[in-house]
All heavy atoms as a GROMACS GRO file, in nm:
protein
  448
    1MET      N    1  -5.926  -2.743  -2.106
    1MET     CA    2  -5.939  -2.834  -1.995
    1MET      C    3  -6.073  -2.816  -1.925
    1MET      O    4  -6.123  -2.705  -1.912
    1MET     CB    5  -5.828  -2.806  -1.894
    1MET     CG    6  -5.724  -2.913  -1.891
    1MET     SD    7  -5.598  -2.880  -1.771
    1MET     CE    8  -5.626  -3.020  -1.668
    2ALA      N    9  -6.129  -2.924  -1.879
    2ALA     CA   10  -6.258  -2.920  -1.811
    2ALA      C   11  -6.240  -2.877  -1.666
    2ALA      O   12  -6.136  -2.899  -1.604
    2ALA     CB   13  -6.323  -3.057  -1.816
    3LYS      N   14  -6.345  -2.815  -1.612
    3LYS     CA   15  -6.343  -2.775  -1.472
    3LYS      C   16  -6.362  -2.899  -1.384
    3LYS      O   17  -6.434  -2.990  -1.421
    3LYS     CB   18  -6.456  -2.677  -1.443
    3LYS     CG   19  -6.432  -2.539  -1.503
    3LYS     CD   20  -6.552  -2.449  -1.488
    3LYS     CE   21  -6.582  -2.417  -1.346
    3LYS     NZ   22  -6.693  -2.322  -1.330
    4PRO      N   23  -6.299  -2.903  -1.267
    4PRO     CA   24  -6.319  -3.017  -1.178
    4PRO      C   25  -6.461  -3.017  -1.122
    4PRO      O   26  -6.521  -2.912  -1.098
    4PRO     CB   27  -6.215  -2.997  -1.067
    4PRO     CG   28  -6.181  -2.853  -1.073
    4PRO     CD   29  -6.202  -2.809  -1.214
    5THR      N   30  -6.516  -3.136  -1.099
    5THR     CA   31  -6.652  -3.146  -1.048
    5THR      C   32  -6.657  -3.129  -0.897
    5THR      O   33  -6.763  -3.098  -0.843
    5THR     CB   34  -6.715  -3.281  -1.085
    5THR    OG1   35  -6.634  -3.385  -1.031
    5THR    CG2   36  -6.728  -3.296  -1.235
    6THR      N   37  -6.546  -3.148  -0.828
    6THR     CA   38  -6.546  -3.135  -0.682
    6THR      C   39  -6.504  -2.994  -0.642
    6THR      O   40  -6.427  -2.928  -0.711
    6THR     CB   41  -6.451  -3.236  -0.617
    6THR    OG1   42  -6.320  -3.217  -0.670
    6THR    CG2   43  -6.496  -3.378  -0.644
    7VAL      N   44  -6.556  -2.949  -0.529
    7VAL     CA   45  -6.519  -2.820  -0.473
    7VAL      C   46  -6.467  -2.841  -0.332
    7VAL      O   47  -6.510  -2.933  -0.262
    7VAL     CB   48  -6.638  -2.720  -0.472
    7VAL    CG1   49  -6.678  -2.682  -0.610
    7VAL    CG2   50  -6.755  -2.777  -0.396
    8GLU      N   51  -6.374  -2.757  -0.289
    8GLU     CA   52  -6.324  -2.765  -0.153
    8GLU      C   53  -6.421  -2.696  -0.059
    8GLU      O   54  -6.471  -2.588  -0.089
    8GLU     CB   55  -6.187  -2.700  -0.142
    8GLU     CG   56  -6.075  -2.785  -0.195
    8GLU     CD   57  -5.939  -2.734  -0.153
    8GLU    OE1   58  -5.927  -2.614  -0.120
    8GLU    OE2   59  -5.846  -2.814  -0.154
    9ILE      N   60  -6.446  -2.760   0.055
    9ILE     CA   61  -6.530  -2.701   0.157
    9ILE      C   62  -6.458  -2.706   0.290
    9ILE      O   63  -6.363  -2.782   0.308
    9ILE     CB   64  -6.666  -2.774   0.169
    9ILE    CG1   65  -6.645  -2.920   0.203
    9ILE    CG2   66  -6.749  -2.757   0.046
    9ILE    CD1   67  -6.769  -2.989   0.250
   10LYS      N   68  -6.504  -2.625   0.382
   10LYS     CA   69  -6.446  -2.617   0.515
   10LYS      C   70  -6.549  -2.672   0.613
   10LYS      O   71  -6.664  -2.628   0.612
   10LYS     CB   72  -6.414  -2.470   0.545
   10LYS     CG   73  -6.356  -2.440   0.677
   10LYS     CD   74  -6.329  -2.290   0.682
   10LYS     CE   75  -6.279  -2.244   0.813
   10LYS     NZ   76  -6.255  -2.100   0.815
   11LEU      N   77  -6.511  -2.769   0.694
   11LEU     CA   78  -6.598  -2.823   0.797
   11LEU      C   79  -6.556  -2.758   0.929
   11LEU      O   80  -6.445  -2.780   0.977
   11LEU     CB   81  -6.585  -2.975   0.806
   11LEU     CG   82  -6.631  -3.051   0.684
   11LEU    CD1   83  -6.594  -3.198   0.698
   11LEU    CD2   84  -6.781  -3.037   0.666
   12GLU      N   85  -6.645  -2.676   0.986
   12GLU     CA   86  -6.612  -2.599   1.106
   12GLU      C   87  -6.683  -2.656   1.228
   12GLU      O   88  -6.800  -2.694   1.220
   12GLU     CB   89  -6.653  -2.454   1.084
   12GLU     CG   90  -6.588  -2.358   1.180
   12GLU     CD   91  -6.612  -2.214   1.138
   12GLU    OE1   92  -6.551  -2.171   1.039
   12GLU    OE2   93  -6.695  -2.148   1.203
   13SER      N   94  -6.615  -2.658   1.340
   13SER     CA   95  -6.668  -2.717   1.463
   13SER      C   96  -6.784  -2.635   1.519
   13SER      O   97  -6.781  -2.512   1.518
   13SER     CB   98  -6.557  -2.724   1.568
   13SER     OG   99  -6.608  -2.769   1.691
   14THR      N  100  -6.885  -2.705   1.570
   14THR     CA  101  -6.997  -2.637   1.635
   14THR      C  102  -6.968  -2.610   1.782
   14THR      O  103  -7.048  -2.546   1.849
   14THR     CB  104  -7.126  -2.720   1.624
   14THR    OG1  105  -7.102  -2.849   1.680
   14THR    CG2  106  -7.169  -2.734   1.480
   15ALA      N  107  -6.854  -2.658   1.834
   15ALA     CA  108  -6.818  -2.634   1.973
   15ALA      C  109  -6.765  -2.492   1.995
   15ALA      O  110  -6.748  -2.451   2.110
   15ALA     CB  111  -6.714  -2.737   2.018
   16GLY      N  112  -6.738  -2.420   1.888
   16GLY     CA  113  -6.692  -2.282   1.900
   16GLY      C  114  -6.544  -2.270   1.931
   16GLY      O  115  -6.500  -2.166   1.979
   17THR      N  116  -6.466  -2.373   1.903
   17THR     CA  117  -6.323  -2.369   1.932
   17THR      C  118  -6.240  -2.316   1.816
   17THR      O  119  -6.123  -2.288   1.832
   17THR     CB  120  -6.272  -2.510   1.967
   17THR    OG1  121  -6.302  -2.598   1.859
   17THR    CG2  122  -6.334  -2.562   2.094
   18GLY      N  123  -6.300  -2.306   1.696
   18GLY     CA  124  -6.228  -2.257   1.580
   18GLY      C  125  -6.157  -2.364   1.501
   18GLY      O  126  -6.088  -2.335   1.404
   19VAL      N  127  -6.172  -2.490   1.542
   19VAL     CA  128  -6.108  -2.602   1.471
   19VAL      C  129  -6.187  -2.630   1.344
   19VAL      O  130  -6.310  -2.624   1.343
   19VAL     CB  131  -6.105  -2.728   1.561
   19VAL    CG1  132  -6.051  -2.847   1.486
   19VAL    CG2  133  -6.022  -2.701   1.684
   20PHE      N  134  -6.115  -2.659   1.234
   20PHE     CA  135  -6.182  -2.690   1.108
   20PHE      C  136  -6.103  -2.793   1.030
   20PHE      O  137  -5.984  -2.811   1.052
   20PHE     CB  138  -6.205  -2.565   1.024
   20PHE     CG  139  -6.079  -2.498   0.977
   20PHE    CD1  140  -6.024  -2.531   0.854
   20PHE    CD2  141  -6.016  -2.403   1.054
   20PHE    CE1  142  -5.908  -2.469   0.809
   20PHE    CE2  143  -5.901  -2.341   1.011
   20PHE     CZ  144  -5.847  -2.374   0.888
   21TYR      N  145  -6.171  -2.864   0.943
   21TYR     CA  146  -6.113  -2.956   0.847
   21TYR      C  147  -6.145  -2.904   0.708
   21TYR      O  148  -6.250  -2.842   0.689
   21TYR     CB  149  -6.175  -3.096   0.859
   21TYR     CG  150  -6.139  -3.172   0.985
   21TYR    CD1  151  -6.221  -3.167   1.097
   21TYR    CD2  152  -6.026  -3.252   0.989
   21TYR    CE1  153  -6.190  -3.239   1.211
   21TYR    CE2  154  -5.994  -3.324   1.102
   21TYR     CZ  155  -6.077  -3.317   1.213
   21TYR     OH  156  -6.045  -3.388   1.325
   22VAL      N  157  -6.059  -2.930   0.611
   22VAL     CA  158  -6.084  -2.895   0.472
   22VAL      C  159  -6.097  -3.026   0.394
   22VAL      O  160  -6.012  -3.114   0.406
   22VAL     CB  161  -5.972  -2.808   0.412
   22VAL    CG1  162  -5.997  -2.780   0.265
   22VAL    CG2  163  -5.961  -2.678   0.489
   23THR      N  164  -6.205  -3.039   0.317
   23THR     CA  165  -6.229  -3.160   0.240
   23THR      C  166  -6.294  -3.123   0.108
   23THR      O  167  -6.319  -3.006   0.082
   23THR     CB  168  -6.317  -3.258   0.321
   23THR    OG1  169  -6.326  -3.381   0.250
   23THR    CG2  170  -6.455  -3.202   0.344
   24LYS      N  171  -6.319  -3.223   0.025
   24LYS     CA  172  -6.382  -3.199  -0.104
   24LYS      C  173  -6.520  -3.260  -0.108
   24LYS      O  174  -6.548  -3.357  -0.037
   24LYS     CB  175  -6.297  -3.260  -0.216
   24LYS     CG  176  -6.167  -3.188  -0.236
   24LYS     CD  177  -6.090  -3.246  -0.351
   24LYS     CE  178  -5.959  -3.169  -0.368
   24LYS     NZ  179  -5.882  -3.221  -0.480
   25LYS      N  180  -6.606  -3.203  -0.194
   25LYS     CA  181  -6.743  -3.251  -0.206
   25LYS      C  182  -6.788  -3.232  -0.351
   25LYS      O  183  -6.752  -3.134  -0.416
   25LYS     CB  184  -6.831  -3.172  -0.110
   25LYS     CG  185  -6.977  -3.175  -0.138
   25LYS     CD  186  -7.052  -3.091  -0.037
   25LYS     CE  187  -7.161  -3.016  -0.104
   25LYS     NZ  188  -7.255  -2.957  -0.012
   26ASN      N  189  -6.868  -3.325  -0.401
   26ASN     CA  190  -6.925  -3.315  -0.534
   26ASN      C  191  -7.064  -3.251  -0.520
   26ASN      O  192  -7.156  -3.315  -0.470
   26ASN     CB  193  -6.936  -3.453  -0.598
   26ASN     CG  194  -6.983  -3.446  -0.741
   26ASN    OD1  195  -7.035  -3.345  -0.786
   26ASN    ND2  196  -6.967  -3.555  -0.813
   27PRO      N  197  -7.083  -3.125  -0.561
   27PRO     CA  198  -7.211  -3.059  -0.543
   27PRO      C  199  -7.324  -3.114  -0.630
   27PRO      O  200  -7.441  -3.086  -0.605
   27PRO     CB  201  -7.183  -2.913  -0.576
   27PRO     CG  202  -7.061  -2.915  -0.659
   27PRO     CD  203  -6.983  -3.037  -0.620
   28LYS      N  204  -7.290  -3.192  -0.732
   28LYS     CA  205  -7.396  -3.252  -0.815
   28LYS      C  206  -7.466  -3.366  -0.743
   28LYS      O  207  -7.586  -3.387  -0.761
   28LYS     CB  208  -7.336  -3.303  -0.946
   28LYS     CG  209  -7.294  -3.192  -1.039
   28LYS     CD  210  -7.243  -3.248  -1.170
   28LYS     CE  211  -7.204  -3.134  -1.264
   28LYS     NZ  212  -7.154  -3.186  -1.391
   29THR      N  213  -7.392  -3.442  -0.662
   29THR     CA  214  -7.453  -3.555  -0.592
   29THR      C  215  -7.495  -3.520  -0.450
   29THR      O  216  -7.591  -3.576  -0.398
   29THR     CB  217  -7.356  -3.674  -0.587
   29THR    OG1  218  -7.237  -3.634  -0.520
   29THR    CG2  219  -7.324  -3.724  -0.726
   30LYS      N  220  -7.424  -3.430  -0.384
   30LYS     CA  221  -7.454  -3.388  -0.247
   30LYS      C  222  -7.498  -3.242  -0.250
   30LYS      O  223  -7.416  -3.152  -0.244
   30LYS     CB  224  -7.331  -3.402  -0.157
   30LYS     CG  225  -7.269  -3.537  -0.157
   30LYS     CD  226  -7.321  -3.616  -0.042
   30LYS     CE  227  -7.242  -3.746  -0.034
   30LYS     NZ  228  -7.297  -3.838   0.058
   31THR      N  229  -7.626  -3.218  -0.260
   31THR     CA  230  -7.675  -3.081  -0.274
   31THR      C  231  -7.694  -3.012  -0.140
   31THR      O  232  -7.685  -2.889  -0.132
   31THR     CB  233  -7.808  -3.079  -0.350
   31THR    OG1  234  -7.900  -3.163  -0.283
   31THR    CG2  235  -7.790  -3.127  -0.493
   32GLU      N  236  -7.720  -3.086  -0.032
   32GLU     CA  237  -7.741  -3.023   0.098
   32GLU      C  238  -7.606  -3.001   0.168
   32GLU      O  239  -7.505  -3.058   0.130
   32GLU     CB  240  -7.833  -3.108   0.186
   32GLU     CG  241  -7.775  -3.241   0.229
   32GLU     CD  242  -7.788  -3.349   0.125
   32GLU    OE1  243  -7.862  -3.335   0.029
   32GLU    OE2  244  -7.717  -3.450   0.141
   33LYS      N  245  -7.607  -2.920   0.274
   33LYS     CA  246  -7.484  -2.892   0.348
   33LYS      C  247  -7.444  -3.015   0.428
   33LYS      O  248  -7.528  -3.083   0.486
   33LYS     CB  249  -7.504  -2.774   0.442
   33LYS     CG  250  -7.517  -2.644   0.367
   33LYS     CD  251  -7.496  -2.527   0.459
   33LYS     CE  252  -7.497  -2.400   0.378
   33LYS     NZ  253  -7.404  -2.304   0.428
   34MET      N  254  -7.314  -3.040   0.434
   34MET     CA  255  -7.264  -3.157   0.504
   34MET      C  256  -7.262  -3.134   0.655
   34MET      O  257  -7.232  -3.023   0.701
   34MET     CB  258  -7.121  -3.190   0.460
   34MET     CG  259  -7.111  -3.253   0.325
   34MET     SD  260  -6.940  -3.282   0.275
   34MET     CE  261  -6.895  -3.414   0.384
   35LYS      N  262  -7.295  -3.238   0.730
   35LYS     CA  263  -7.282  -3.238   0.876
   35LYS      C  264  -7.219  -3.371   0.914
   35LYS      O  265  -7.272  -3.477   0.882
   35LYS     CB  266  -7.419  -3.228   0.943
   35LYS     CG  267  -7.484  -3.093   0.931
   35LYS     CD  268  -7.613  -3.090   1.008
   35LYS     CE  269  -7.679  -2.955   0.992
   35LYS     NZ  270  -7.808  -2.950   1.061
   36ILE      N  271  -7.103  -3.365   0.977
   36ILE     CA  272  -7.028  -3.486   1.012
   36ILE      C  273  -6.980  -3.474   1.156
   36ILE      O  274  -6.936  -3.367   1.198
   36ILE     CB  275  -6.907  -3.504   0.919
   36ILE    CG1  276  -6.951  -3.520   0.775
   36ILE    CG2  277  -6.822  -3.623   0.959
   36ILE    CD1  278  -6.838  -3.532   0.676
   37ARG      N  279  -6.987  -3.585   1.230
   37ARG     CA  280  -6.930  -3.589   1.365
   37ARG      C  281  -6.783  -3.629   1.352
   37ARG      O  282  -6.752  -3.736   1.302
   37ARG     CB  283  -7.004  -3.686   1.454
   37ARG     CG  284  -7.138  -3.634   1.497
   37ARG     CD  285  -7.209  -3.724   1.594
   37ARG     NE  286  -7.133  -3.757   1.713
   37ARG     CZ  287  -7.126  -3.682   1.824
   37ARG    NH1  288  -7.192  -3.570   1.829
   37ARG    NH2  289  -7.055  -3.720   1.927
   38LYS      N  290  -6.695  -3.539   1.396
   38LYS     CA  291  -6.551  -3.564   1.390
   38LYS      C  292  -6.490  -3.522   1.523
   38LYS      O  293  -6.555  -3.460   1.606
   38LYS     CB  294  -6.486  -3.485   1.276
   38LYS     CG  295  -6.527  -3.536   1.137
   38LYS     CD  296  -6.463  -3.460   1.026
   38LYS     CE  297  -6.323  -3.497   0.996
   38LYS     NZ  298  -6.300  -3.631   0.945
   39TYR      N  299  -6.362  -3.553   1.541
   39TYR     CA  300  -6.292  -3.523   1.665
   39TYR      C  301  -6.244  -3.379   1.666
   39TYR      O  302  -6.176  -3.333   1.573
   39TYR     CB  303  -6.174  -3.618   1.683
   39TYR     CG  304  -6.105  -3.603   1.816
   39TYR    CD1  305  -6.163  -3.650   1.932
   39TYR    CD2  306  -5.982  -3.540   1.826
   39TYR    CE1  307  -6.102  -3.637   2.054
   39TYR    CE2  308  -5.918  -3.525   1.948
   39TYR     CZ  309  -5.979  -3.574   2.061
   39TYR     OH  310  -5.917  -3.559   2.183
   40ASP      N  311  -6.277  -3.305   1.771
   40ASP     CA  312  -6.229  -3.168   1.792
   40ASP      C  313  -6.110  -3.174   1.887
   40ASP      O  314  -6.124  -3.214   2.003
   40ASP     CB  315  -6.341  -3.082   1.850
   40ASP     CG  316  -6.307  -2.935   1.856
   40ASP    OD1  317  -6.188  -2.901   1.862
   40ASP    OD2  318  -6.400  -2.853   1.854
   41ARG      N  319  -5.992  -3.135   1.839
   41ARG     CA  320  -5.870  -3.147   1.918
   41ARG      C  321  -5.870  -3.055   2.039
   41ARG      O  322  -5.815  -3.089   2.143
   41ARG     CB  323  -5.749  -3.116   1.831
   41ARG     CG  324  -5.731  -3.216   1.717
   41ARG     CD  325  -5.615  -3.181   1.627
   41ARG     NE  326  -5.627  -3.052   1.560
   41ARG     CZ  327  -5.695  -3.031   1.449
   41ARG    NH1  328  -5.757  -3.131   1.392
   41ARG    NH2  329  -5.700  -2.912   1.394
   42LYS      N  330  -5.930  -2.939   2.029
   42LYS     CA  331  -5.930  -2.845   2.141
   42LYS      C  332  -6.034  -2.882   2.246
   42LYS      O  333  -6.010  -2.867   2.365
   42LYS     CB  334  -5.954  -2.703   2.091
   42LYS     CG  335  -5.836  -2.646   2.017
   42LYS     CD  336  -5.855  -2.500   1.988
   42LYS     CE  337  -5.735  -2.445   1.912
   42LYS     NZ  338  -5.757  -2.305   1.872
   43ALA      N  339  -6.151  -2.930   2.204
   43ALA     CA  340  -6.255  -2.972   2.298
   43ALA      C  341  -6.229  -3.112   2.352
   43ALA      O  342  -6.290  -3.152   2.450
   43ALA     CB  343  -6.391  -2.967   2.230
   44LYS      N  344  -6.139  -3.187   2.286
   44LYS     CA  345  -6.102  -3.323   2.324
   44LYS      C  346  -6.221  -3.418   2.327
   44LYS      O  347  -6.234  -3.500   2.417
   44LYS     CB  348  -6.029  -3.324   2.458
   44LYS     CG  349  -5.898  -3.249   2.455
   44LYS     CD  350  -5.825  -3.259   2.584
   44LYS     CE  351  -5.693  -3.181   2.572
   44LYS     NZ  352  -5.623  -3.175   2.699
   45LYS      N  353  -6.310  -3.404   2.228
   45LYS     CA  354  -6.422  -3.496   2.214
   45LYS      C  355  -6.478  -3.485   2.073
   45LYS      O  356  -6.442  -3.395   1.998
   45LYS     CB  357  -6.532  -3.467   2.316
   45LYS     CG  358  -6.590  -3.327   2.309
   45LYS     CD  359  -6.693  -3.306   2.417
   45LYS     CE  360  -6.744  -3.165   2.414
   45LYS     NZ  361  -6.844  -3.142   2.517
   46HIS      N  362  -6.565  -3.577   2.037
   46HIS     CA  363  -6.630  -3.575   1.907
   46HIS      C  364  -6.746  -3.477   1.911
   46HIS      O  365  -6.828  -3.481   2.003
   46HIS     CB  366  -6.681  -3.714   1.869
   46HIS     CG  367  -6.572  -3.804   1.822
   46HIS    ND1  368  -6.493  -3.877   1.907
   46HIS    CD2  369  -6.529  -3.834   1.697
   46HIS    CE1  370  -6.406  -3.947   1.837
   46HIS    NE2  371  -6.426  -3.923   1.709
   47VAL      N  372  -6.750  -3.387   1.813
   47VAL     CA  373  -6.859  -3.290   1.800
   47VAL      C  374  -6.903  -3.287   1.654
   47VAL      O  375  -6.838  -3.343   1.567
   47VAL     CB  376  -6.818  -3.148   1.846
   47VAL    CG1  377  -6.786  -3.146   1.993
   47VAL    CG2  378  -6.703  -3.096   1.765
   48GLU      N  379  -7.012  -3.219   1.628
   48GLU     CA  380  -7.062  -3.207   1.491
   48GLU      C  381  -6.990  -3.092   1.421
   48GLU      O  382  -6.974  -2.985   1.476
   48GLU     CB  383  -7.212  -3.183   1.491
   48GLU     CG  384  -7.274  -3.198   1.355
   48GLU     CD  385  -7.424  -3.203   1.363
   48GLU    OE1  386  -7.486  -3.096   1.370
   48GLU    OE2  387  -7.478  -3.315   1.362
   49PHE      N  388  -6.949  -3.119   1.297
   49PHE     CA  389  -6.885  -3.019   1.212
   49PHE      C  390  -6.982  -2.988   1.099
   49PHE      O  391  -7.041  -3.080   1.041
   49PHE     CB  392  -6.753  -3.072   1.156
   49PHE     CG  393  -6.639  -3.067   1.253
   49PHE    CD1  394  -6.633  -3.154   1.360
   49PHE    CD2  395  -6.539  -2.974   1.238
   49PHE    CE1  396  -6.529  -3.151   1.448
   49PHE    CE2  397  -6.432  -2.969   1.326
   49PHE     CZ  398  -6.427  -3.057   1.432
   50VAL      N  399  -6.999  -2.860   1.065
   50VAL     CA  400  -7.090  -2.821   0.958
   50VAL      C  401  -7.011  -2.752   0.848
   50VAL      O  402  -6.905  -2.697   0.869
   50VAL     CB  403  -7.203  -2.727   1.009
   50VAL    CG1  404  -7.295  -2.801   1.103
   50VAL    CG2  405  -7.146  -2.605   1.075
   51GLU      N  406  -7.067  -2.755   0.729
   51GLU     CA  407  -7.001  -2.702   0.610
   51GLU      C  408  -7.006  -2.550   0.604
   51GLU      O  409  -7.109  -2.488   0.629
   51GLU     CB  410  -7.071  -2.759   0.486
   51GLU     CG  411  -7.021  -2.706   0.356
   51GLU     CD  412  -7.096  -2.759   0.239
   51GLU    OE1  413  -7.166  -2.859   0.250
   51GLU    OE2  414  -7.087  -2.695   0.132
   52LYS      N  415  -6.892  -2.491   0.572
   52LYS     CA  416  -6.880  -2.347   0.546
   52LYS      C  417  -6.802  -2.332   0.416
   52LYS      O  418  -6.736  -2.424   0.371
   52LYS     CB  419  -6.803  -2.277   0.658
   52LYS     CG  420  -6.861  -2.294   0.796
   52LYS     CD  421  -6.977  -2.204   0.818
   52LYS     CE  422  -7.026  -2.224   0.960
   52LYS     NZ  423  -7.132  -2.141   0.998
   53LYS      N  424  -6.805  -2.214   0.356
   53LYS     CA  425  -6.727  -2.189   0.235
   53LYS      C  426  -6.583  -2.161   0.270
   53LYS      O  427  -6.553  -2.097   0.369
   53LYS     CB  428  -6.785  -2.070   0.158
   53LYS     CG  429  -6.912  -2.100   0.086
   53LYS     CD  430  -6.949  -1.988  -0.007
   53LYS     CE  431  -7.071  -2.024  -0.087
   53LYS     NZ  432  -7.108  -1.917  -0.177
   54VAL      N  433  -6.491  -2.206   0.185
   54VAL     CA  434  -6.348  -2.177   0.200
   54VAL      C  435  -6.324  -2.037   0.145
   54VAL      O  436  -6.370  -2.005   0.035
   54VAL     CB  437  -6.262  -2.281   0.125
   54VAL    CG1  438  -6.115  -2.243   0.132
   54VAL    CG2  439  -6.286  -2.418   0.181
   55LYS      N  440  -6.256  -1.954   0.219
   55LYS     CA  441  -6.230  -1.818   0.173
   55LYS      C  442  -6.092  -1.804   0.117
   55LYS      O  443  -6.002  -1.872   0.146
   55LYS     CB  444  -6.249  -1.718   0.287
   55LYS     CG  445  -6.393  -1.712   0.331
   55LYS     CD  446  -6.413  -1.605   0.431
   55LYS     CE  447  -6.559  -1.601   0.470
   55LYS     NZ  448  -6.592  -1.497   0.559
   0.00000   0.00000   0.00000
């Protein structure tokens, strides 16, 4: 069986609340680290989330 091309990544909040999302990314097409503005439930506002490795 072939290995999957997508890898799971963790998007962690820059607000320092510890909130994170887990999503998938294709490292062949997206080589740089992801930065997405998403809703932080603890901060109750939209903040930037940056990519971290899933442990």
